[in-house]
PDB file of N, CA, C and O in Angstrom:
ATOM      1  N   MET A   1       0.820  -1.198   0.000  1.00  0.00           N
ATOM      2  CA  MET A   1       0.000   0.000   0.000  1.00  0.00           C
ATOM      3  C   MET A   1       0.859   1.255   0.000  1.00  0.00           C
ATOM      4  O   MET A   1       0.524   2.237  -0.662  1.00  0.00           O
ATOM      5  N   VAL A   2       1.952   1.231   0.729  1.00  0.00           N
ATOM      6  CA  VAL A   2       2.826   2.403   0.798  1.00  0.00           C
ATOM      7  C   VAL A   2       3.501   2.657  -0.544  1.00  0.00           C
ATOM      8  O   VAL A   2       3.685   3.807  -0.944  1.00  0.00           O
ATOM      9  N   VAL A   3       3.871   1.579  -1.243  1.00  0.00           N
ATOM     10  CA  VAL A   3       4.526   1.734  -2.540  1.00  0.00           C
ATOM     11  C   VAL A   3       3.578   2.384  -3.541  1.00  0.00           C
ATOM     12  O   VAL A   3       4.008   3.215  -4.340  1.00  0.00           O
ATOM     13  N   ALA A   4       2.309   2.026  -3.513  1.00  0.00           N
ATOM     14  CA  ALA A   4       1.332   2.625  -4.423  1.00  0.00           C
ATOM     15  C   ALA A   4       1.157   4.103  -4.133  1.00  0.00           C
ATOM     16  O   ALA A   4       1.027   4.905  -5.058  1.00  0.00           O
ATOM     17  N   GLU A   5       1.153   4.477  -2.847  1.00  0.00           N
ATOM     18  CA  GLU A   5       1.015   5.890  -2.493  1.00  0.00           C
ATOM     19  C   GLU A   5       2.234   6.689  -2.954  1.00  0.00           C
ATOM     20  O   GLU A   5       2.098   7.815  -3.433  1.00  0.00           O
ATOM     21  N   ILE A   6       3.418   6.109  -2.809  1.00  0.00           N
ATOM     22  CA  ILE A   6       4.630   6.800  -3.258  1.00  0.00           C
ATOM     23  C   ILE A   6       4.596   6.982  -4.772  1.00  0.00           C
ATOM     24  O   ILE A   6       4.998   8.026  -5.285  1.00  0.00           O
ATOM     25  N   GLY A   7       4.117   5.970  -5.481  1.00  0.00           N
ATOM     26  CA  GLY A   7       4.013   6.076  -6.935  1.00  0.00           C
ATOM     27  C   GLY A   7       3.033   7.152  -7.361  1.00  0.00           C
ATOM     28  O   GLY A   7       3.309   7.916  -8.286  1.00  0.00           O
ATOM     29  N   LEU A   8       1.884   7.219  -6.688  1.00  0.00           N
ATOM     30  CA  LEU A   8       0.895   8.238  -7.039  1.00  0.00           C
ATOM     31  C   LEU A   8       1.396   9.638  -6.717  1.00  0.00           C
ATOM     32  O   LEU A   8       1.130  10.580  -7.464  1.00  0.00           O
ATOM     33  N   ILE A   9       2.116   9.781  -5.612  1.00  0.00           N
ATOM     34  CA  ILE A   9       2.687  11.082  -5.266  1.00  0.00           C
ATOM     35  C   ILE A   9       3.707  11.498  -6.316  1.00  0.00           C
ATOM     36  O   ILE A   9       3.746  12.660  -6.720  1.00  0.00           O
ATOM     37  N   SER A  10       4.531  10.558  -6.757  1.00  0.00           N
ATOM     38  CA  SER A  10       5.543  10.868  -7.771  1.00  0.00           C
ATOM     39  C   SER A  10       4.898  11.253  -9.097  1.00  0.00           C
ATOM     40  O   SER A  10       5.354  12.181  -9.765  1.00  0.00           O
ATOM     41  N   ILE A  11       3.849  10.551  -9.476  1.00  0.00           N
ATOM     42  CA  ILE A  11       3.143  10.889 -10.710  1.00  0.00           C
ATOM     43  C   ILE A  11       2.514  12.276 -10.599  1.00  0.00           C
ATOM     44  O   ILE A  11       2.579  13.067 -11.539  1.00  0.00           O
ATOM     45  N   GLY A  12       1.909  12.568  -9.456  1.00  0.00           N
ATOM     46  CA  GLY A  12       1.310  13.889  -9.251  1.00  0.00           C
ATOM     47  C   GLY A  12       2.339  15.007  -9.302  1.00  0.00           C
ATOM     48  O   GLY A  12       2.086  16.065  -9.878  1.00  0.00           O
ATOM     49  N   ALA A  13       3.509  14.769  -8.694  1.00  0.00           N
ATOM     50  CA  ALA A  13       4.557  15.786  -8.724  1.00  0.00           C
ATOM     51  C   ALA A  13       5.065  15.996 -10.145  1.00  0.00           C
ATOM     52  O   ALA A  13       5.309  17.128 -10.562  1.00  0.00           O
ATOM     53  N   GLY A  14       5.223  14.911 -10.882  1.00  0.00           N
ATOM     54  CA  GLY A  14       5.668  15.033 -12.267  1.00  0.00           C
ATOM     55  C   GLY A  14       4.661  15.752 -13.142  1.00  0.00           C
ATOM     56  O   GLY A  14       5.027  16.568 -13.987  1.00  0.00           O
ATOM     57  N   LEU A  15       3.385  15.442 -12.934  1.00  0.00           N
ATOM     58  CA  LEU A  15       2.340  16.130 -13.698  1.00  0.00           C
ATOM     59  C   LEU A  15       2.276  17.612 -13.348  1.00  0.00           C
ATOM     60  O   LEU A  15       2.059  18.451 -14.223  1.00  0.00           O
ATOM     61  N   ALA A  16       2.464  17.935 -12.070  1.00  0.00           N
ATOM     62  CA  ALA A  16       2.424  19.340 -11.651  1.00  0.00           C
ATOM     63  C   ALA A  16       3.507  20.139 -12.360  1.00  0.00           C
ATOM     64  O   ALA A  16       3.257  21.240 -12.851  1.00  0.00           O
ATOM     65  N   VAL A  17       4.706  19.584 -12.412  1.00  0.00           N
ATOM     66  CA  VAL A  17       5.810  20.296 -13.070  1.00  0.00           C
ATOM     67  C   VAL A  17       5.617  20.300 -14.582  1.00  0.00           C
ATOM     68  O   VAL A  17       5.798  21.333 -15.226  1.00  0.00           O
ATOM     69  N   GLY A  18       5.253  19.161 -15.149  1.00  0.00           N
ATOM     70  CA  GLY A  18       5.146  19.056 -16.605  1.00  0.00           C
ATOM     71  C   GLY A  18       4.064  19.936 -17.199  1.00  0.00           C
ATOM     72  O   GLY A  18       4.308  20.645 -18.175  1.00  0.00           O
ATOM     73  N   ILE A  19       2.885  19.898 -16.628  1.00  0.00           N
ATOM     74  CA  ILE A  19       1.782  20.692 -17.169  1.00  0.00           C
ATOM     75  C   ILE A  19       2.031  22.179 -16.958  1.00  0.00           C
ATOM     76  O   ILE A  19       1.748  22.991 -17.839  1.00  0.00           O
ATOM     77  N   ALA A  20       2.565  22.540 -15.781  1.00  0.00           N
ATOM     78  CA  ALA A  20       2.849  23.951 -15.521  1.00  0.00           C
ATOM     79  C   ALA A  20       3.944  24.469 -16.457  1.00  0.00           C
ATOM     80  O   ALA A  20       3.864  25.596 -16.945  1.00  0.00           O
ATOM     81  N   ALA A  21       4.955  23.653 -16.704  1.00  0.00           N
ATOM     82  CA  ALA A  21       6.037  24.083 -17.591  1.00  0.00           C
ATOM     83  C   ALA A  21       5.560  24.195 -19.037  1.00  0.00           C
ATOM     84  O   ALA A  21       5.963  25.109 -19.756  1.00  0.00           O
ATOM     85  N   ALA A  22       4.713  23.277 -19.458  1.00  0.00           N
ATOM     86  CA  ALA A  22       4.193  23.343 -20.828  1.00  0.00           C
ATOM     87  C   ALA A  22       3.330  24.585 -21.025  1.00  0.00           C
ATOM     88  O   ALA A  22       3.460  25.287 -22.028  1.00  0.00           O
ATOM     89  N   GLY A  23       2.456  24.849 -20.072  1.00  0.00           N
ATOM     90  CA  GLY A  23       1.628  26.054 -20.164  1.00  0.00           C
ATOM     91  C   GLY A  23       2.443  27.324 -20.118  1.00  0.00           C
ATOM     92  O   GLY A  23       2.167  28.284 -20.836  1.00  0.00           O
ATOM     93  N   SER A  24       3.460  27.318 -19.257  1.00  0.00           N
ATOM     94  CA  SER A  24       4.331  28.481 -19.153  1.00  0.00           C
ATOM     95  C   SER A  24       5.105  28.706 -20.446  1.00  0.00           C
ATOM     96  O   SER A  24       5.286  29.845 -20.878  1.00  0.00           O
ATOM     97  N   GLY A  25       5.558  27.627 -21.056  1.00  0.00           N
ATOM     98  CA  GLY A  25       6.301  27.750 -22.310  1.00  0.00           C
ATOM     99  C   GLY A  25       5.453  28.304 -23.437  1.00  0.00           C
ATOM    100  O   GLY A  25       5.910  29.140 -24.217  1.00  0.00           O
ATOM    101  N   ILE A  26       4.231  27.843 -23.521  1.00  0.00           N
ATOM    102  CA  ILE A  26       3.325  28.348 -24.559  1.00  0.00           C
ATOM    103  C   ILE A  26       3.025  29.826 -24.321  1.00  0.00           C
ATOM    104  O   ILE A  26       3.078  30.632 -25.251  1.00  0.00           O
ATOM    105  N   GLY A  27       2.713  30.177 -23.085  1.00  0.00           N
ATOM    106  CA  GLY A  27       2.427  31.576 -22.763  1.00  0.00           C
ATOM    107  C   GLY A  27       3.623  32.477 -22.963  1.00  0.00           C
ATOM    108  O   GLY A  27       3.490  33.608 -23.431  1.00  0.00           O
ATOM    109  N   GLN A  28       4.793  31.973 -22.608  1.00  0.00           N
ATOM    110  CA  GLN A  28       5.998  32.781 -22.766  1.00  0.00           C
ATOM    111  C   GLN A  28       6.325  32.999 -24.242  1.00  0.00           C
ATOM    112  O   GLN A  28       6.809  34.064 -24.625  1.00  0.00           O
ATOM    113  N   GLY A  29       6.061  31.999 -25.058  1.00  0.00           N
ATOM    114  CA  GLY A  29       6.278  32.165 -26.490  1.00  0.00           C
ATOM    115  C   GLY A  29       5.401  33.257 -27.079  1.00  0.00           C
ATOM    116  O   GLY A  29       5.859  34.071 -27.881  1.00  0.00           O
ATOM    117  N   MET A  30       4.132  33.268 -26.671  1.00  0.00           N
ATOM    118  CA  MET A  30       3.223  34.303 -27.179  1.00  0.00           C
ATOM    119  C   MET A  30       3.601  35.685 -26.642  1.00  0.00           C
ATOM    120  O   MET A  30       3.545  36.677 -27.370  1.00  0.00           O
ATOM    121  N   ALA A  31       3.986  35.743 -25.362  1.00  0.00           N
ATOM    122  CA  ALA A  31       4.331  37.035 -24.757  1.00  0.00           C
ATOM    123  C   ALA A  31       5.602  37.612 -25.376  1.00  0.00           C
ATOM    124  O   ALA A  31       5.683  38.812 -25.636  1.00  0.00           O
ATOM    125  N   VAL A  32       6.580  36.762 -25.608  1.00  0.00           N
ATOM    126  CA  VAL A  32       7.838  37.256 -26.181  1.00  0.00           C
ATOM    127  C   VAL A  32       7.641  37.673 -27.637  1.00  0.00           C
ATOM    128  O   VAL A  32       8.250  38.643 -28.087  1.00  0.00           O
ATOM    129  N   ALA A  33       6.802  36.956 -28.372  1.00  0.00           N
ATOM    130  CA  ALA A  33       6.522  37.359 -29.753  1.00  0.00           C
ATOM    131  C   ALA A  33       5.876  38.745 -29.786  1.00  0.00           C
ATOM    132  O   ALA A  33       6.223  39.575 -30.626  1.00  0.00           O
ATOM    133  N   ALA A  34       4.938  38.991 -28.870  1.00  0.00           N
ATOM    134  CA  ALA A  34       4.301  40.304 -28.797  1.00  0.00           C
ATOM    135  C   ALA A  34       5.294  41.361 -28.319  1.00  0.00           C
ATOM    136  O   ALA A  34       5.249  42.507 -28.766  1.00  0.00           O
ATOM    137  N   ALA A  35       6.190  40.973 -27.409  1.00  0.00           N
ATOM    138  CA  ALA A  35       7.186  41.927 -26.902  1.00  0.00           C
ATOM    139  C   ALA A  35       8.156  42.344 -27.999  1.00  0.00           C
ATOM    140  O   ALA A  35       8.540  43.510 -28.081  1.00  0.00           O
ATOM    141  N   ILE A  36       8.547  41.410 -28.827  1.00  0.00           N
ATOM    142  CA  ILE A  36       9.444  41.742 -29.939  1.00  0.00           C
ATOM    143  C   ILE A  36       8.759  42.699 -30.903  1.00  0.00           C
ATOM    144  O   ILE A  36       9.378  43.647 -31.386  1.00  0.00           O
ATOM    145  N   GLY A  37       7.481  42.454 -31.185  1.00  0.00           N
ATOM    146  CA  GLY A  37       6.738  43.354 -32.069  1.00  0.00           C
ATOM    147  C   GLY A  37       6.584  44.743 -31.479  1.00  0.00           C
ATOM    148  O   GLY A  37       6.712  45.739 -32.191  1.00  0.00           O
ATOM    149  N   ALA A  38       6.310  44.819 -30.174  1.00  0.00           N
ATOM    150  CA  ALA A  38       6.162  46.123 -29.531  1.00  0.00           C
ATOM    151  C   ALA A  38       7.486  46.872 -29.488  1.00  0.00           C
ATOM    152  O   ALA A  38       7.525  48.088 -29.676  1.00  0.00           O
ATOM    153  N   THR A  39       8.559  46.151 -29.244  1.00  0.00           N
ATOM    154  CA  THR A  39       9.877  46.786 -29.182  1.00  0.00           C
ATOM    155  C   THR A  39      10.315  47.260 -30.565  1.00  0.00           C
ATOM    156  O   THR A  39      11.000  48.275 -30.685  1.00  0.00           O
ATOM    157  N   ALA A  40       9.925  46.534 -31.601  1.00  0.00           N
ATOM    158  CA  ALA A  40      10.279  46.951 -32.960  1.00  0.00           C
ATOM    159  C   ALA A  40       9.581  48.255 -33.325  1.00  0.00           C
ATOM    160  O   ALA A  40      10.139  49.077 -34.053  1.00  0.00           O
ATOM    161  N   GLU A  41       8.363  48.448 -32.823  1.00  0.00           N
ATOM    162  CA  GLU A  41       7.642  49.680 -33.122  1.00  0.00           C
ATOM    163  C   GLU A  41       8.096  50.848 -32.255  1.00  0.00           C
ATOM    164  O   GLU A  41       8.173  51.980 -32.733  1.00  0.00           O
ATOM    165  N   ASN A  42       8.399  50.582 -30.978  1.00  0.00           N
ATOM    166  CA  ASN A  42       8.771  51.640 -30.032  1.00  0.00           C
ATOM    167  C   ASN A  42       9.809  51.077 -29.070  1.00  0.00           C
ATOM    168  O   ASN A  42       9.501  50.204 -28.258  1.00  0.00           O
ATOM    169  N   GLU A  43      11.036  51.576 -29.159  1.00  0.00           N
ATOM    170  CA  GLU A  43      12.118  51.041 -28.339  1.00  0.00           C
ATOM    171  C   GLU A  43      11.936  51.326 -26.851  1.00  0.00           C
ATOM    172  O   GLU A  43      12.550  50.660 -26.018  1.00  0.00           O
ATOM    173  N   ASN A  44      11.115  52.288 -26.512  1.00  0.00           N
ATOM    174  CA  ASN A  44      10.885  52.608 -25.098  1.00  0.00           C
ATOM    175  C   ASN A  44      10.019  51.561 -24.395  1.00  0.00           C
ATOM    176  O   ASN A  44       9.904  51.585 -23.169  1.00  0.00           O
ATOM    177  N   MET A  45       9.419  50.659 -25.137  1.00  0.00           N
ATOM    178  CA  MET A  45       8.556  49.620 -24.570  1.00  0.00           C
ATOM    179  C   MET A  45       9.329  48.389 -24.110  1.00  0.00           C
ATOM    180  O   MET A  45       8.729  47.439 -23.607  1.00  0.00           O
ATOM    181  N   PHE A  46      10.651  48.389 -24.273  1.00  0.00           N
ATOM    182  CA  PHE A  46      11.431  47.182 -23.983  1.00  0.00           C
ATOM    183  C   PHE A  46      11.291  46.730 -22.537  1.00  0.00           C
ATOM    184  O   PHE A  46      11.098  45.540 -22.289  1.00  0.00           O
ATOM    185  N   GLY A  47      11.383  47.637 -21.581  1.00  0.00           N
ATOM    186  CA  GLY A  47      11.305  47.269 -20.166  1.00  0.00           C
ATOM    187  C   GLY A  47       9.961  46.689 -19.791  1.00  0.00           C
ATOM    188  O   GLY A  47       9.887  45.689 -19.078  1.00  0.00           O
ATOM    189  N   LYS A  48       8.892  47.315 -20.269  1.00  0.00           N
ATOM    190  CA  LYS A  48       7.546  46.808 -19.981  1.00  0.00           C
ATOM    191  C   LYS A  48       7.315  45.453 -20.649  1.00  0.00           C
ATOM    192  O   LYS A  48       6.704  44.563 -20.059  1.00  0.00           O
ATOM    193  N   ALA A  49       7.794  45.302 -21.854  1.00  0.00           N
ATOM    194  CA  ALA A  49       7.620  44.052 -22.573  1.00  0.00           C
ATOM    195  C   ALA A  49       8.406  42.929 -21.899  1.00  0.00           C
ATOM    196  O   ALA A  49       7.936  41.793 -21.837  1.00  0.00           O
ATOM    197  N   LEU A  50       9.581  43.237 -21.401  1.00  0.00           N
ATOM    198  CA  LEU A  50      10.387  42.237 -20.717  1.00  0.00           C
ATOM    199  C   LEU A  50       9.724  41.802 -19.410  1.00  0.00           C
ATOM    200  O   LEU A  50       9.763  40.624 -19.055  1.00  0.00           O
ATOM    201  N   ALA A  51       9.124  42.739 -18.703  1.00  0.00           N
ATOM    202  CA  ALA A  51       8.430  42.407 -17.455  1.00  0.00           C
ATOM    203  C   ALA A  51       7.228  41.519 -17.724  1.00  0.00           C
ATOM    204  O   ALA A  51       6.980  40.580 -16.966  1.00  0.00           O
ATOM    205  N   MET A  52       6.476  41.790 -18.781  1.00  0.00           N
ATOM    206  CA  MET A  52       5.316  40.957 -19.108  1.00  0.00           C
ATOM    207  C   MET A  52       5.740  39.559 -19.536  1.00  0.00           C
ATOM    208  O   MET A  52       5.050  38.580 -19.250  1.00  0.00           O
ATOM    209  N   ALA A  53       6.868  39.466 -20.216  1.00  0.00           N
ATOM    210  CA  ALA A  53       7.360  38.146 -20.616  1.00  0.00           C
ATOM    211  C   ALA A  53       7.831  37.349 -19.405  1.00  0.00           C
ATOM    212  O   ALA A  53       7.698  36.125 -19.379  1.00  0.00           O
ATOM    213  N   ALA A  54       8.372  38.020 -18.417  1.00  0.00           N
ATOM    214  CA  ALA A  54       8.861  37.335 -17.216  1.00  0.00           C
ATOM    215  C   ALA A  54       7.715  36.856 -16.328  1.00  0.00           C
ATOM    216  O   ALA A  54       7.883  35.899 -15.572  1.00  0.00           O
ATOM    217  N   LEU A  55       6.568  37.497 -16.405  1.00  0.00           N
ATOM    218  CA  LEU A  55       5.424  37.086 -15.587  1.00  0.00           C
ATOM    219  C   LEU A  55       4.942  35.678 -15.920  1.00  0.00           C
ATOM    220  O   LEU A  55       4.455  34.967 -15.040  1.00  0.00           O
ATOM    221  N   THR A  56       5.072  35.271 -17.172  1.00  0.00           N
ATOM    222  CA  THR A  56       4.597  33.943 -17.543  1.00  0.00           C
ATOM    223  C   THR A  56       5.485  32.845 -16.963  1.00  0.00           C
ATOM    224  O   THR A  56       5.034  31.708 -16.820  1.00  0.00           O
ATOM    225  N   GLU A  57       6.715  33.153 -16.632  1.00  0.00           N
ATOM    226  CA  GLU A  57       7.626  32.155 -16.065  1.00  0.00           C
ATOM    227  C   GLU A  57       7.202  31.745 -14.658  1.00  0.00           C
ATOM    228  O   GLU A  57       7.566  30.662 -14.200  1.00  0.00           O
ATOM    229  N   THR A  58       6.444  32.587 -13.966  1.00  0.00           N
ATOM    230  CA  THR A  58       6.057  32.260 -12.604  1.00  0.00           C
ATOM    231  C   THR A  58       5.150  31.038 -12.552  1.00  0.00           C
ATOM    232  O   THR A  58       5.104  30.362 -11.525  1.00  0.00           O
ATOM    233  N   GLN A  59       4.438  30.738 -13.613  1.00  0.00           N
ATOM    234  CA  GLN A  59       3.565  29.567 -13.598  1.00  0.00           C
ATOM    235  C   GLN A  59       4.370  28.283 -13.482  1.00  0.00           C
ATOM    236  O   GLN A  59       3.942  27.348 -12.804  1.00  0.00           O
ATOM    237  N   ALA A  60       5.516  28.218 -14.126  1.00  0.00           N
ATOM    238  CA  ALA A  60       6.371  27.042 -13.991  1.00  0.00           C
ATOM    239  C   ALA A  60       6.904  26.937 -12.563  1.00  0.00           C
ATOM    240  O   ALA A  60       7.040  25.836 -12.030  1.00  0.00           O
ATOM    241  N   LEU A  61       7.204  28.068 -11.948  1.00  0.00           N
ATOM    242  CA  LEU A  61       7.674  28.048 -10.566  1.00  0.00           C
ATOM    243  C   LEU A  61       6.579  27.581  -9.617  1.00  0.00           C
ATOM    244  O   LEU A  61       6.871  26.907  -8.629  1.00  0.00           O
ATOM    245  N   TYR A  62       5.324  27.927  -9.897  1.00  0.00           N
ATOM    246  CA  TYR A  62       4.217  27.443  -9.073  1.00  0.00           C
ATOM    247  C   TYR A  62       4.109  25.919  -9.157  1.00  0.00           C
ATOM    248  O   TYR A  62       3.908  25.258  -8.139  1.00  0.00           O
ATOM    249  N   GLY A  63       4.238  25.370 -10.335  1.00  0.00           N
ATOM    250  CA  GLY A  63       4.191  23.922 -10.500  1.00  0.00           C
ATOM    251  C   GLY A  63       5.325  23.233  -9.779  1.00  0.00           C
ATOM    252  O   GLY A  63       5.128  22.179  -9.173  1.00  0.00           O
ATOM    253  N   PHE A  64       6.520  23.817  -9.836  1.00  0.00           N
ATOM    254  CA  PHE A  64       7.678  23.267  -9.128  1.00  0.00           C
ATOM    255  C   PHE A  64       7.457  23.313  -7.625  1.00  0.00           C
ATOM    256  O   PHE A  64       7.814  22.373  -6.914  1.00  0.00           O
ATOM    257  N   THR A  65       6.875  24.391  -7.141  1.00  0.00           N
ATOM    258  CA  THR A  65       6.589  24.513  -5.710  1.00  0.00           C
ATOM    259  C   THR A  65       5.582  23.469  -5.255  1.00  0.00           C
ATOM    260  O   THR A  65       5.748  22.869  -4.193  1.00  0.00           O
ATOM    261  N   ILE A  66       4.545  23.246  -6.045  1.00  0.00           N
ATOM    262  CA  ILE A  66       3.552  22.230  -5.715  1.00  0.00           C
ATOM    263  C   ILE A  66       4.195  20.845  -5.692  1.00  0.00           C
ATOM    264  O   ILE A  66       3.872  20.028  -4.830  1.00  0.00           O
ATOM    265  N   ALA A  67       5.097  20.577  -6.627  1.00  0.00           N
ATOM    266  CA  ALA A  67       5.776  19.280  -6.649  1.00  0.00           C
ATOM    267  C   ALA A  67       6.627  19.083  -5.397  1.00  0.00           C
ATOM    268  O   ALA A  67       6.655  17.987  -4.836  1.00  0.00           O
ATOM    269  N   ILE A  68       7.310  20.117  -4.962  1.00  0.00           N
ATOM    270  CA  ILE A  68       8.116  20.010  -3.740  1.00  0.00           C
ATOM    271  C   ILE A  68       7.217  19.758  -2.538  1.00  0.00           C
ATOM    272  O   ILE A  68       7.539  18.931  -1.686  1.00  0.00           O
ATOM    273  N   ILE A  69       6.093  20.464  -2.463  1.00  0.00           N
ATOM    274  CA  ILE A  69       5.156  20.260  -1.353  1.00  0.00           C
ATOM    275  C   ILE A  69       4.627  18.828  -1.357  1.00  0.00           C
ATOM    276  O   ILE A  69       4.544  18.196  -0.304  1.00  0.00           O
ATOM    277  N   LEU A  70       4.270  18.315  -2.527  1.00  0.00           N
ATOM    278  CA  LEU A  70       3.779  16.946  -2.619  1.00  0.00           C
ATOM    279  C   LEU A  70       4.828  15.944  -2.153  1.00  0.00           C
ATOM    280  O   LEU A  70       4.510  15.012  -1.414  1.00  0.00           O
ATOM    281  N   ILE A  71       6.062  16.127  -2.576  1.00  0.00           N
ATOM    282  CA  ILE A  71       7.114  15.177  -2.224  1.00  0.00           C
ATOM    283  C   ILE A  71       7.442  15.249  -0.737  1.00  0.00           C
ATOM    284  O   ILE A  71       7.543  14.213  -0.079  1.00  0.00           O
ATOM    285  N   VAL A  72       7.609  16.449  -0.199  1.00  0.00           N
ATOM    286  CA  VAL A  72       8.015  16.583   1.202  1.00  0.00           C
ATOM    287  C   VAL A  72       6.923  16.098   2.149  1.00  0.00           C
ATOM    288  O   VAL A  72       7.197  15.321   3.064  1.00  0.00           O
ATOM    289  N   PHE A  73       5.690  16.551   1.938  1.00  0.00           N
ATOM    290  CA  PHE A  73       4.620  16.166   2.851  1.00  0.00           C
ATOM    291  C   PHE A  73       4.048  14.790   2.501  1.00  0.00           C
ATOM    292  O   PHE A  73       3.572  14.082   3.388  1.00  0.00           O
ATOM    293  N   GLY A  74       4.087  14.406   1.238  1.00  0.00           N
ATOM    294  CA  GLY A  74       3.545  13.126   0.836  1.00  0.00           C
ATOM    295  C   GLY A  74       4.388  11.935   1.260  1.00  0.00           C
ATOM    296  O   GLY A  74       3.847  10.883   1.602  1.00  0.00           O
ATOM    297  N   PHE A  75       5.694  12.085   1.240  1.00  0.00           N
ATOM    298  CA  PHE A  75       6.577  10.984   1.639  1.00  0.00           C
ATOM    299  C   PHE A  75       6.764  10.931   3.143  1.00  0.00           C
ATOM    300  O   PHE A  75       7.463  10.050   3.643  1.00  0.00           O
ATOM    301  N   GLY A  76       6.155  11.853   3.874  1.00  0.00           N
ATOM    302  CA  GLY A  76       6.264  11.835   5.327  1.00  0.00           C
ATOM    303  C   GLY A  76       7.585  12.364   5.842  1.00  0.00           C
ATOM    304  O   GLY A  76       7.973  12.054   6.969  1.00  0.00           O
ATOM    305  N   LEU A  77       8.287  13.155   5.045  1.00  0.00           N
ATOM    306  CA  LEU A  77       9.549  13.716   5.501  1.00  0.00           C
ATOM    307  C   LEU A  77       9.333  14.786   6.555  1.00  0.00           C
ATOM    308  O   LEU A  77      10.168  14.976   7.439  1.00  0.00           O
ATOM    309  N   VAL A  78       8.203  15.491   6.458  1.00  0.00           N
ATOM    310  CA  VAL A  78       7.845  16.531   7.429  1.00  0.00           C
ATOM    311  C   VAL A  78       6.443  16.194   7.937  1.00  0.00           C
ATOM    312  O   VAL A  78       5.521  16.018   7.142  1.00  0.00           O
ATOM    313  N   VAL A  79       6.287  16.108   9.216  1.00  0.00           N
ATOM    314  CA  VAL A  79       4.977  15.821   9.808  1.00  0.00           C
ATOM    315  C   VAL A  79       4.499  17.060  10.525  1.00  0.00           C
ATOM    316  O   VAL A  79       5.199  17.605  11.378  1.00  0.00           O
ATOM    317  N   VAL A  80       3.298  17.506  10.176  1.00  0.00           N
ATOM    318  CA  VAL A  80       2.746  18.715  10.808  1.00  0.00           C
ATOM    319  C   VAL A  80       1.723  18.315  11.846  1.00  0.00           C
ATOM    320  O   VAL A  80       1.135  19.178  12.498  1.00  0.00           O
TER     321      VAL A  80
END
């Protein structure tokens, strides 16, 4: 029973990182494409465009954080 729970926790952690990273990559691609277009029209938009492109990266970090929480609390390494 414990082995099955460890397997499900590992699958959940992998899915959390994988899906979040895939979504972040797609969003970042669209944001950077728009940022390049905005910067080509007006060079003063570079800072704002760079900040908007960086915002999409936080979704991958959220998925990584969820995976760490699943592994630490799911494997019983930390008991609250």
